[in-house]
HTML snippet that shows the backbone in 3Dmol.js (N, CA, C, O; Angstrom):
<script src="https://3Dmol.org/build/3Dmol-min.js"></script>
<div id="view" style="width:600px;height:400px;position:relative"></div>
<script>
const pdb = `
ATOM      1  N   MET A   1     -96.286  81.197  -0.796  1.00  0.00           N
ATOM      2  CA  MET A   1     -96.407  80.960  -2.207  1.00  0.00           C
ATOM      3  C   MET A   1     -95.541  81.955  -2.973  1.00  0.00           C
ATOM      4  O   MET A   1     -94.903  81.604  -3.966  1.00  0.00           O
ATOM      5  N   TRP A   2     -95.528  83.217  -2.493  1.00  0.00           N
ATOM      6  CA  TRP A   2     -94.739  84.251  -3.155  1.00  0.00           C
ATOM      7  C   TRP A   2     -93.269  83.864  -3.188  1.00  0.00           C
ATOM      8  O   TRP A   2     -92.611  84.029  -4.215  1.00  0.00           O
ATOM      9  N   ALA A   3     -92.744  83.348  -2.075  1.00  0.00           N
ATOM     10  CA  ALA A   3     -91.335  82.977  -2.006  1.00  0.00           C
ATOM     11  C   ALA A   3     -91.011  81.854  -2.982  1.00  0.00           C
ATOM     12  O   ALA A   3     -89.959  81.865  -3.621  1.00  0.00           O
ATOM     13  N   ILE A   4     -91.901  80.899  -3.095  1.00  0.00           N
ATOM     14  CA  ILE A   4     -91.674  79.786  -4.021  1.00  0.00           C
ATOM     15  C   ILE A   4     -91.695  80.271  -5.461  1.00  0.00           C
ATOM     16  O   ILE A   4     -90.835  79.897  -6.259  1.00  0.00           O
ATOM     17  N   LEU A   5     -92.667  81.096  -5.793  1.00  0.00           N
ATOM     18  CA  LEU A   5     -92.791  81.580  -7.170  1.00  0.00           C
ATOM     19  C   LEU A   5     -91.651  82.504  -7.584  1.00  0.00           C
ATOM     20  O   LEU A   5     -91.251  82.513  -8.748  1.00  0.00           O
ATOM     21  N   THR A   6     -91.124  83.284  -6.636  1.00  0.00           N
ATOM     22  CA  THR A   6     -90.058  84.223  -6.979  1.00  0.00           C
ATOM     23  C   THR A   6     -88.674  83.676  -6.679  1.00  0.00           C
ATOM     24  O   THR A   6     -87.676  84.322  -6.998  1.00  0.00           O
ATOM     25  N   GLY A   7     -88.594  82.492  -6.070  1.00  0.00           N
ATOM     26  CA  GLY A   7     -87.307  81.895  -5.754  1.00  0.00           C
ATOM     27  C   GLY A   7     -86.586  82.586  -4.611  1.00  0.00           C
ATOM     28  O   GLY A   7     -85.366  82.465  -4.498  1.00  0.00           O
ATOM     29  N   ARG A   8     -87.303  83.305  -3.764  1.00  0.00           N
ATOM     30  CA  ARG A   8     -86.695  84.029  -2.637  1.00  0.00           C
ATOM     31  C   ARG A   8     -86.429  83.088  -1.473  1.00  0.00           C
ATOM     32  O   ARG A   8     -87.141  82.105  -1.270  1.00  0.00           O
ATOM     33  N   GLN A   9     -85.396  83.409  -0.717  1.00  0.00           N
ATOM     34  CA  GLN A   9     -85.087  82.677   0.504  1.00  0.00           C
ATOM     35  C   GLN A   9     -85.899  83.281   1.646  1.00  0.00           C
ATOM     36  O   GLN A   9     -86.011  84.502   1.755  1.00  0.00           O
ATOM     37  N   LEU A  10     -86.457  82.438   2.484  1.00  0.00           N
ATOM     38  CA  LEU A  10     -87.203  82.899   3.647  1.00  0.00           C
ATOM     39  C   LEU A  10     -86.553  82.376   4.913  1.00  0.00           C
ATOM     40  O   LEU A  10     -86.044  81.256   4.943  1.00  0.00           O
ATOM     41  N   ASN A  11     -86.571  83.187   5.952  1.00  0.00           N
ATOM     42  CA  ASN A  11     -86.134  82.752   7.265  1.00  0.00           C
ATOM     43  C   ASN A  11     -87.364  82.158   7.945  1.00  0.00           C
ATOM     44  O   ASN A  11     -88.115  82.870   8.612  1.00  0.00           O
ATOM     45  N   TRP A  12     -87.567  80.858   7.774  1.00  0.00           N
ATOM     46  CA  TRP A  12     -88.783  80.209   8.263  1.00  0.00           C
ATOM     47  C   TRP A  12     -88.875  80.276   9.779  1.00  0.00           C
ATOM     48  O   TRP A  12     -89.970  80.428  10.321  1.00  0.00           O
ATOM     49  N   GLY A  13     -87.747  80.167  10.475  1.00  0.00           N
ATOM     50  CA  GLY A  13     -87.768  80.257  11.927  1.00  0.00           C
ATOM     51  C   GLY A  13     -88.308  81.596  12.403  1.00  0.00           C
ATOM     52  O   GLY A  13     -89.116  81.659  13.330  1.00  0.00           O
ATOM     53  N   HIS A  14     -87.851  82.674  11.754  1.00  0.00           N
ATOM     54  CA  HIS A  14     -88.334  84.012  12.113  1.00  0.00           C
ATOM     55  C   HIS A  14     -89.821  84.158  11.794  1.00  0.00           C
ATOM     56  O   HIS A  14     -90.576  84.724  12.586  1.00  0.00           O
ATOM     57  N   LEU A  15     -90.237  83.652  10.643  1.00  0.00           N
ATOM     58  CA  LEU A  15     -91.638  83.768  10.239  1.00  0.00           C
ATOM     59  C   LEU A  15     -92.556  83.037  11.222  1.00  0.00           C
ATOM     60  O   LEU A  15     -93.585  83.577  11.628  1.00  0.00           O
ATOM     61  N   VAL A  16     -92.190  81.818  11.601  1.00  0.00           N
ATOM     62  CA  VAL A  16     -93.007  81.052  12.542  1.00  0.00           C
ATOM     63  C   VAL A  16     -93.035  81.760  13.898  1.00  0.00           C
ATOM     64  O   VAL A  16     -94.093  81.873  14.517  1.00  0.00           O
ATOM     65  N   ARG A  17     -91.872  82.237  14.360  1.00  0.00           N
ATOM     66  CA  ARG A  17     -91.813  82.949  15.643  1.00  0.00           C
ATOM     67  C   ARG A  17     -92.687  84.195  15.621  1.00  0.00           C
ATOM     68  O   ARG A  17     -93.394  84.476  16.589  1.00  0.00           O
ATOM     69  N   TYR A  18     -92.644  84.936  14.534  1.00  0.00           N
ATOM     70  CA  TYR A  18     -93.455  86.148  14.396  1.00  0.00           C
ATOM     71  C   TYR A  18     -94.942  85.814  14.487  1.00  0.00           C
ATOM     72  O   TYR A  18     -95.687  86.486  15.199  1.00  0.00           O
ATOM     73  N   ARG A  19     -95.375  84.780  13.770  1.00  0.00           N
ATOM     74  CA  ARG A  19     -96.785  84.381  13.800  1.00  0.00           C
ATOM     75  C   ARG A  19     -97.206  83.887  15.179  1.00  0.00           C
ATOM     76  O   ARG A  19     -98.314  84.176  15.631  1.00  0.00           O
ATOM     77  N   MET A  20     -96.329  83.145  15.847  1.00  0.00           N
ATOM     78  CA  MET A  20     -96.649  82.642  17.182  1.00  0.00           C
ATOM     79  C   MET A  20     -96.756  83.797  18.168  1.00  0.00           C
ATOM     80  O   MET A  20     -97.624  83.789  19.041  1.00  0.00           O
ATOM     81  N   LYS A  21     -95.875  84.795  18.035  1.00  0.00           N
ATOM     82  CA  LYS A  21     -95.915  85.950  18.933  1.00  0.00           C
ATOM     83  C   LYS A  21     -97.208  86.743  18.742  1.00  0.00           C
ATOM     84  O   LYS A  21     -97.766  87.263  19.709  1.00  0.00           O
ATOM     85  N   LYS A  22     -97.688  86.839  17.494  1.00  0.00           N
ATOM     86  CA  LYS A  22     -98.955  87.521  17.230  1.00  0.00           C
ATOM     87  C   LYS A  22    -100.115  86.796  17.893  1.00  0.00           C
ATOM     88  O   LYS A  22    -101.125  87.415  18.229  1.00  0.00           O
ATOM     89  N   ALA A  23     -99.979  85.497  18.083  1.00  0.00           N
ATOM     90  CA  ALA A  23    -101.056  84.693  18.672  1.00  0.00           C
ATOM     91  C   ALA A  23    -101.145  84.866  20.186  1.00  0.00           C
ATOM     92  O   ALA A  23    -102.027  84.277  20.811  1.00  0.00           O
ATOM     93  N   LEU A  24    -100.263  85.653  20.792  1.00  0.00           N
ATOM     94  CA  LEU A  24    -100.315  85.858  22.231  1.00  0.00           C
ATOM     95  C   LEU A  24    -101.474  86.745  22.657  1.00  0.00           C
ATOM     96  O   LEU A  24    -101.772  86.848  23.847  1.00  0.00           O
ATOM     97  N   LYS A  25    -102.138  87.395  21.686  1.00  0.00           N
ATOM     98  CA  LYS A  25    -103.288  88.223  22.018  1.00  0.00           C
ATOM     99  C   LYS A  25    -104.403  87.345  22.592  1.00  0.00           C
ATOM    100  O   LYS A  25    -104.469  86.148  22.311  1.00  0.00           O
ATOM    101  N   ASP A  26    -105.268  87.947  23.391  1.00  0.00           N
ATOM    102  CA  ASP A  26    -106.386  87.199  23.969  1.00  0.00           C
ATOM    103  C   ASP A  26    -107.267  86.592  22.890  1.00  0.00           C
ATOM    104  O   ASP A  26    -107.605  87.252  21.907  1.00  0.00           O
ATOM    105  N   HIS A  27    -107.628  85.356  23.075  1.00  0.00           N
ATOM    106  CA  HIS A  27    -108.552  84.616  22.217  1.00  0.00           C
ATOM    107  C   HIS A  27    -108.045  84.437  20.790  1.00  0.00           C
ATOM    108  O   HIS A  27    -108.837  84.154  19.891  1.00  0.00           O
ATOM    109  N   ALA A  28    -106.757  84.595  20.564  1.00  0.00           N
ATOM    110  CA  ALA A  28    -106.199  84.366  19.228  1.00  0.00           C
ATOM    111  C   ALA A  28    -105.949  82.867  19.067  1.00  0.00           C
ATOM    112  O   ALA A  28    -105.449  82.227  19.993  1.00  0.00           O
ATOM    113  N   PRO A  29    -106.285  82.301  17.919  1.00  0.00           N
ATOM    114  CA  PRO A  29    -106.033  80.874  17.716  1.00  0.00           C
ATOM    115  C   PRO A  29    -104.531  80.618  17.563  1.00  0.00           C
ATOM    116  O   PRO A  29    -103.800  81.468  17.055  1.00  0.00           O
ATOM    117  N   LEU A  30    -104.086  79.466  17.996  1.00  0.00           N
ATOM    118  CA  LEU A  30    -102.686  79.098  17.870  1.00  0.00           C
ATOM    119  C   LEU A  30    -102.401  78.743  16.415  1.00  0.00           C
ATOM    120  O   LEU A  30    -103.032  77.841  15.864  1.00  0.00           O
ATOM    121  N   PRO A  31    -101.459  79.441  15.790  1.00  0.00           N
ATOM    122  CA  PRO A  31    -101.153  79.111  14.396  1.00  0.00           C
ATOM    123  C   PRO A  31    -100.326  77.830  14.310  1.00  0.00           C
ATOM    124  O   PRO A  31     -99.673  77.429  15.274  1.00  0.00           O
ATOM    125  N   TYR A  32    -100.364  77.213  13.169  1.00  0.00           N
ATOM    126  CA  TYR A  32     -99.567  76.021  12.883  1.00  0.00           C
ATOM    127  C   TYR A  32     -99.901  74.855  13.810  1.00  0.00           C
ATOM    128  O   TYR A  32     -99.021  74.059  14.138  1.00  0.00           O
ATOM    129  N   ALA A  33    -101.131  74.744  14.226  1.00  0.00           N
ATOM    130  CA  ALA A  33    -101.511  73.692  15.180  1.00  0.00           C
ATOM    131  C   ALA A  33    -101.198  72.297  14.649  1.00  0.00           C
ATOM    132  O   ALA A  33    -100.710  71.453  15.400  1.00  0.00           O
ATOM    133  N   ASN A  34    -101.466  72.040  13.381  1.00  0.00           N
ATOM    134  CA  ASN A  34    -101.185  70.713  12.820  1.00  0.00           C
ATOM    135  C   ASN A  34     -99.693  70.419  12.807  1.00  0.00           C
ATOM    136  O   ASN A  34     -99.274  69.306  13.124  1.00  0.00           O
ATOM    137  N   HIS A  35     -98.891  71.412  12.442  1.00  0.00           N
ATOM    138  CA  HIS A  35     -97.441  71.214  12.394  1.00  0.00           C
ATOM    139  C   HIS A  35     -96.869  70.991  13.793  1.00  0.00           C
ATOM    140  O   HIS A  35     -96.003  70.139  13.991  1.00  0.00           O
ATOM    141  N   ILE A  36     -97.361  71.764  14.759  1.00  0.00           N
ATOM    142  CA  ILE A  36     -96.889  71.605  16.135  1.00  0.00           C
ATOM    143  C   ILE A  36     -97.248  70.217  16.659  1.00  0.00           C
ATOM    144  O   ILE A  36     -96.436  69.574  17.325  1.00  0.00           O
ATOM    145  N   THR A  37     -98.454  69.757  16.364  1.00  0.00           N
ATOM    146  CA  THR A  37     -98.870  68.421  16.780  1.00  0.00           C
ATOM    147  C   THR A  37     -97.981  67.356  16.155  1.00  0.00           C
ATOM    148  O   THR A  37     -97.592  66.404  16.830  1.00  0.00           O
ATOM    149  N   ASP A  38     -97.653  67.504  14.868  1.00  0.00           N
ATOM    150  CA  ASP A  38     -96.763  66.542  14.202  1.00  0.00           C
ATOM    151  C   ASP A  38     -95.392  66.500  14.870  1.00  0.00           C
ATOM    152  O   ASP A  38     -94.819  65.425  15.048  1.00  0.00           O
ATOM    153  N   ILE A  39     -94.867  67.663  15.239  1.00  0.00           N
ATOM    154  CA  ILE A  39     -93.560  67.723  15.905  1.00  0.00           C
ATOM    155  C   ILE A  39     -93.624  67.035  17.268  1.00  0.00           C
ATOM    156  O   ILE A  39     -92.727  66.269  17.621  1.00  0.00           O
ATOM    157  N   LEU A  40     -94.686  67.307  18.035  1.00  0.00           N
ATOM    158  CA  LEU A  40     -94.831  66.683  19.354  1.00  0.00           C
ATOM    159  C   LEU A  40     -94.946  65.166  19.240  1.00  0.00           C
ATOM    160  O   LEU A  40     -94.368  64.433  20.043  1.00  0.00           O
ATOM    161  N   ILE A  41     -95.686  64.701  18.251  1.00  0.00           N
ATOM    162  CA  ILE A  41     -95.832  63.258  18.047  1.00  0.00           C
ATOM    163  C   ILE A  41     -94.497  62.642  17.642  1.00  0.00           C
ATOM    164  O   ILE A  41     -94.137  61.569  18.126  1.00  0.00           O
ATOM    165  N   LYS A  42     -93.762  63.312  16.758  1.00  0.00           N
ATOM    166  CA  LYS A  42     -92.467  62.793  16.304  1.00  0.00           C
ATOM    167  C   LYS A  42     -91.500  62.605  17.473  1.00  0.00           C
ATOM    168  O   LYS A  42     -90.732  61.643  17.498  1.00  0.00           O
ATOM    169  N   PHE A  43     -91.539  63.521  18.438  1.00  0.00           N
ATOM    170  CA  PHE A  43     -90.637  63.432  19.574  1.00  0.00           C
ATOM    171  C   PHE A  43     -91.273  62.734  20.780  1.00  0.00           C
ATOM    172  O   PHE A  43     -90.798  62.865  21.908  1.00  0.00           O
ATOM    173  N   ASN A  44     -92.357  61.991  20.523  1.00  0.00           N
ATOM    174  CA  ASN A  44     -93.019  61.157  21.538  1.00  0.00           C
ATOM    175  C   ASN A  44     -93.432  61.925  22.783  1.00  0.00           C
ATOM    176  O   ASN A  44     -93.295  61.423  23.899  1.00  0.00           O
ATOM    177  N   VAL A  45     -93.934  63.135  22.600  1.00  0.00           N
ATOM    178  CA  VAL A  45     -94.460  63.913  23.717  1.00  0.00           C
ATOM    179  C   VAL A  45     -95.860  63.379  24.015  1.00  0.00           C
ATOM    180  O   VAL A  45     -96.707  63.361  23.122  1.00  0.00           O
ATOM    181  N   PRO A  46     -96.123  62.942  25.256  1.00  0.00           N
ATOM    182  CA  PRO A  46     -97.443  62.379  25.559  1.00  0.00           C
ATOM    183  C   PRO A  46     -98.537  63.442  25.478  1.00  0.00           C
ATOM    184  O   PRO A  46     -98.427  64.505  26.089  1.00  0.00           O
ATOM    185  N   LEU A  47     -99.584  63.147  24.724  1.00  0.00           N
ATOM    186  CA  LEU A  47    -100.680  64.095  24.519  1.00  0.00           C
ATOM    187  C   LEU A  47    -102.013  63.567  25.015  1.00  0.00           C
ATOM    188  O   LEU A  47    -103.044  64.215  24.831  1.00  0.00           O
ATOM    189  N   GLU A  48    -102.007  62.390  25.644  1.00  0.00           N
ATOM    190  CA  GLU A  48    -103.267  61.753  26.040  1.00  0.00           C
ATOM    191  C   GLU A  48    -104.066  62.582  27.037  1.00  0.00           C
ATOM    192  O   GLU A  48    -105.295  62.601  26.968  1.00  0.00           O
ATOM    193  N   ASP A  49    -103.399  63.266  27.961  1.00  0.00           N
ATOM    194  CA  ASP A  49    -104.108  64.007  29.005  1.00  0.00           C
ATOM    195  C   ASP A  49    -104.373  65.466  28.636  1.00  0.00           C
ATOM    196  O   ASP A  49    -104.893  66.226  29.452  1.00  0.00           O
ATOM    197  N   GLU A  50    -104.023  65.856  27.420  1.00  0.00           N
ATOM    198  CA  GLU A  50    -104.231  67.235  27.003  1.00  0.00           C
ATOM    199  C   GLU A  50    -105.672  67.447  26.557  1.00  0.00           C
ATOM    200  O   GLU A  50    -106.285  66.532  26.008  1.00  0.00           O
ATOM    201  N   PRO A  51    -106.227  68.650  26.786  1.00  0.00           N
ATOM    202  CA  PRO A  51    -107.599  68.913  26.330  1.00  0.00           C
ATOM    203  C   PRO A  51    -107.672  68.891  24.812  1.00  0.00           C
ATOM    204  O   PRO A  51    -106.728  69.275  24.122  1.00  0.00           O
ATOM    205  N   PHE A  52    -108.795  68.442  24.314  1.00  0.00           N
ATOM    206  CA  PHE A  52    -109.009  68.339  22.872  1.00  0.00           C
ATOM    207  C   PHE A  52    -110.217  69.182  22.502  1.00  0.00           C
ATOM    208  O   PHE A  52    -111.251  69.120  23.168  1.00  0.00           O
ATOM    209  N   GLU A  53    -110.094  69.952  21.468  1.00  0.00           N
ATOM    210  CA  GLU A  53    -111.207  70.768  20.996  1.00  0.00           C
ATOM    211  C   GLU A  53    -111.444  70.490  19.522  1.00  0.00           C
ATOM    212  O   GLU A  53    -110.532  70.597  18.702  1.00  0.00           O
ATOM    213  N   GLU A  54    -112.665  70.135  19.200  1.00  0.00           N
ATOM    214  CA  GLU A  54    -113.022  69.862  17.802  1.00  0.00           C
ATOM    215  C   GLU A  54    -112.939  71.146  17.002  1.00  0.00           C
ATOM    216  O   GLU A  54    -113.377  72.204  17.455  1.00  0.00           O
ATOM    217  N   VAL A  55    -112.374  71.046  15.813  1.00  0.00           N
ATOM    218  CA  VAL A  55    -112.231  72.213  14.943  1.00  0.00           C
ATOM    219  C   VAL A  55    -113.412  72.257  13.988  1.00  0.00           C
ATOM    220  O   VAL A  55    -113.725  71.274  13.317  1.00  0.00           O
ATOM    221  N   ASN A  56    -114.063  73.414  13.939  1.00  0.00           N
ATOM    222  CA  ASN A  56    -115.151  73.607  12.977  1.00  0.00           C
ATOM    223  C   ASN A  56    -114.563  74.226  11.723  1.00  0.00           C
ATOM    224  O   ASN A  56    -114.283  75.424  11.675  1.00  0.00           O
ATOM    225  N   TRP A  57    -114.380  73.390  10.706  1.00  0.00           N
ATOM    226  CA  TRP A  57    -113.774  73.865   9.463  1.00  0.00           C
ATOM    227  C   TRP A  57    -114.765  74.717   8.695  1.00  0.00           C
ATOM    228  O   TRP A  57    -115.955  74.409   8.631  1.00  0.00           O
ATOM    229  N   ARG A  58    -114.259  75.782   8.118  1.00  0.00           N
ATOM    230  CA  ARG A  58    -115.076  76.676   7.296  1.00  0.00           C
ATOM    231  C   ARG A  58    -115.444  75.958   6.001  1.00  0.00           C
ATOM    232  O   ARG A  58    -114.605  75.331   5.355  1.00  0.00           O
ATOM    233  N   THR A  59    -116.686  76.065   5.651  1.00  0.00           N
ATOM    234  CA  THR A  59    -117.109  75.518   4.370  1.00  0.00           C
ATOM    235  C   THR A  59    -117.656  76.654   3.528  1.00  0.00           C
ATOM    236  O   THR A  59    -118.188  77.631   4.056  1.00  0.00           O
ATOM    237  N   GLY A  60    -117.529  76.527   2.267  1.00  0.00           N
ATOM    238  CA  GLY A  60    -118.019  77.568   1.370  1.00  0.00           C
ATOM    239  C   GLY A  60    -116.904  78.516   0.957  1.00  0.00           C
ATOM    240  O   GLY A  60    -115.743  78.317   1.315  1.00  0.00           O
ATOM    241  N   PRO A  61    -117.262  79.539   0.207  1.00  0.00           N
ATOM    242  CA  PRO A  61    -116.250  80.462  -0.317  1.00  0.00           C
ATOM    243  C   PRO A  61    -115.616  81.314   0.792  1.00  0.00           C
ATOM    244  O   PRO A  61    -116.236  81.575   1.823  1.00  0.00           O
ATOM    245  N   ILE A  62    -114.399  81.729   0.562  1.00  0.00           N
ATOM    246  CA  ILE A  62    -113.693  82.601   1.491  1.00  0.00           C
ATOM    247  C   ILE A  62    -114.038  84.038   1.140  1.00  0.00           C
ATOM    248  O   ILE A  62    -113.942  84.435  -0.021  1.00  0.00           O
ATOM    249  N   GLY A  63    -114.440  84.820   2.134  1.00  0.00           N
ATOM    250  CA  GLY A  63    -114.859  86.192   1.907  1.00  0.00           C
ATOM    251  C   GLY A  63    -113.706  87.139   1.645  1.00  0.00           C
ATOM    252  O   GLY A  63    -112.547  86.819   1.910  1.00  0.00           O
ATOM    253  N   ALA A  64    -114.036  88.308   1.121  1.00  0.00           N
ATOM    254  CA  ALA A  64    -113.038  89.319   0.784  1.00  0.00           C
ATOM    255  C   ALA A  64    -112.284  89.797   2.013  1.00  0.00           C
ATOM    256  O   ALA A  64    -111.100  90.122   1.921  1.00  0.00           O
ATOM    257  N   GLU A  65    -112.957  89.845   3.178  1.00  0.00           N
ATOM    258  CA  GLU A  65    -112.278  90.311   4.386  1.00  0.00           C
ATOM    259  C   GLU A  65    -111.168  89.362   4.808  1.00  0.00           C
ATOM    260  O   GLU A  65    -110.160  89.795   5.368  1.00  0.00           O
ATOM    261  N   VAL A  66    -111.344  88.071   4.545  1.00  0.00           N
ATOM    262  CA  VAL A  66    -110.299  87.098   4.871  1.00  0.00           C
ATOM    263  C   VAL A  66    -109.104  87.294   3.943  1.00  0.00           C
ATOM    264  O   VAL A  66    -107.958  87.307   4.391  1.00  0.00           O
ATOM    265  N   ILE A  67    -109.376  87.442   2.666  1.00  0.00           N
ATOM    266  CA  ILE A  67    -108.298  87.664   1.689  1.00  0.00           C
ATOM    267  C   ILE A  67    -107.547  88.946   2.041  1.00  0.00           C
ATOM    268  O   ILE A  67    -106.318  88.979   1.977  1.00  0.00           O
ATOM    269  N   HIS A  68    -108.267  89.992   2.411  1.00  0.00           N
ATOM    270  CA  HIS A  68    -107.642  91.258   2.771  1.00  0.00           C
ATOM    271  C   HIS A  68    -106.777  91.106   4.027  1.00  0.00           C
ATOM    272  O   HIS A  68    -105.735  91.750   4.144  1.00  0.00           O
ATOM    273  N   SER A  69    -107.211  90.251   4.971  1.00  0.00           N
ATOM    274  CA  SER A  69    -106.442  90.053   6.192  1.00  0.00           C
ATOM    275  C   SER A  69    -105.097  89.376   5.902  1.00  0.00           C
ATOM    276  O   SER A  69    -104.167  89.487   6.701  1.00  0.00           O
ATOM    277  N   PHE A  70    -104.988  88.682   4.773  1.00  0.00           N
ATOM    278  CA  PHE A  70    -103.718  88.070   4.374  1.00  0.00           C
ATOM    279  C   PHE A  70    -102.763  89.101   3.774  1.00  0.00           C
ATOM    280  O   PHE A  70    -101.589  88.809   3.546  1.00  0.00           O
ATOM    281  N   GLY A  71    -103.270  90.306   3.522  1.00  0.00           N
ATOM    282  CA  GLY A  71    -102.426  91.356   2.956  1.00  0.00           C
ATOM    283  C   GLY A  71    -102.571  91.506   1.458  1.00  0.00           C
ATOM    284  O   GLY A  71    -101.856  92.298   0.846  1.00  0.00           O
ATOM    285  N   PHE A  72    -103.487  90.756   0.853  1.00  0.00           N
ATOM    286  CA  PHE A  72    -103.689  90.861  -0.590  1.00  0.00           C
ATOM    287  C   PHE A  72    -104.638  92.031  -0.882  1.00  0.00           C
ATOM    288  O   PHE A  72    -105.605  92.253  -0.154  1.00  0.00           O
ATOM    289  N   VAL A  73    -104.357  92.754  -1.924  1.00  0.00           N
ATOM    290  CA  VAL A  73    -105.220  93.851  -2.348  1.00  0.00           C
ATOM    291  C   VAL A  73    -105.558  93.675  -3.820  1.00  0.00           C
ATOM    292  O   VAL A  73    -104.770  93.122  -4.587  1.00  0.00           O
ATOM    293  N   LYS A  74    -106.706  94.138  -4.196  1.00  0.00           N
ATOM    294  CA  LYS A  74    -107.135  94.038  -5.598  1.00  0.00           C
ATOM    295  C   LYS A  74    -106.517  95.182  -6.390  1.00  0.00           C
ATOM    296  O   LYS A  74    -106.633  96.349  -6.013  1.00  0.00           O
ATOM    297  N   ASN A  75    -105.862  94.836  -7.484  1.00  0.00           N
ATOM    298  CA  ASN A  75    -105.258  95.841  -8.355  1.00  0.00           C
ATOM    299  C   ASN A  75    -106.174  96.151  -9.507  1.00  0.00           C
ATOM    300  O   ASN A  75    -105.840  96.978 -10.355  1.00  0.00           O
TER     301      ASN A  75
END
`;
const viewer = $3Dmol.createViewer("view");
viewer.addModel(pdb, "pdb");
viewer.setStyle({}, {cartoon: {color: "spectrum"}});
viewer.zoomTo();
viewer.render();
</script>
């Protein structure tokens, strides 16, 4: 959002790679799962035999610890 609002150029490839590399930690969720699935479907990668896990979406307000984990601080 910051890049859009300030008109800055972002190296999206580097950003995605950085986030994916952070996900190599044990039990870390895979980031960009929806986008990766869209790419696999677009290129006709067969997904029928892959394991499927239901996602439990968070409901309710987002806590301060989540906002802080994004790097935002209260001024």
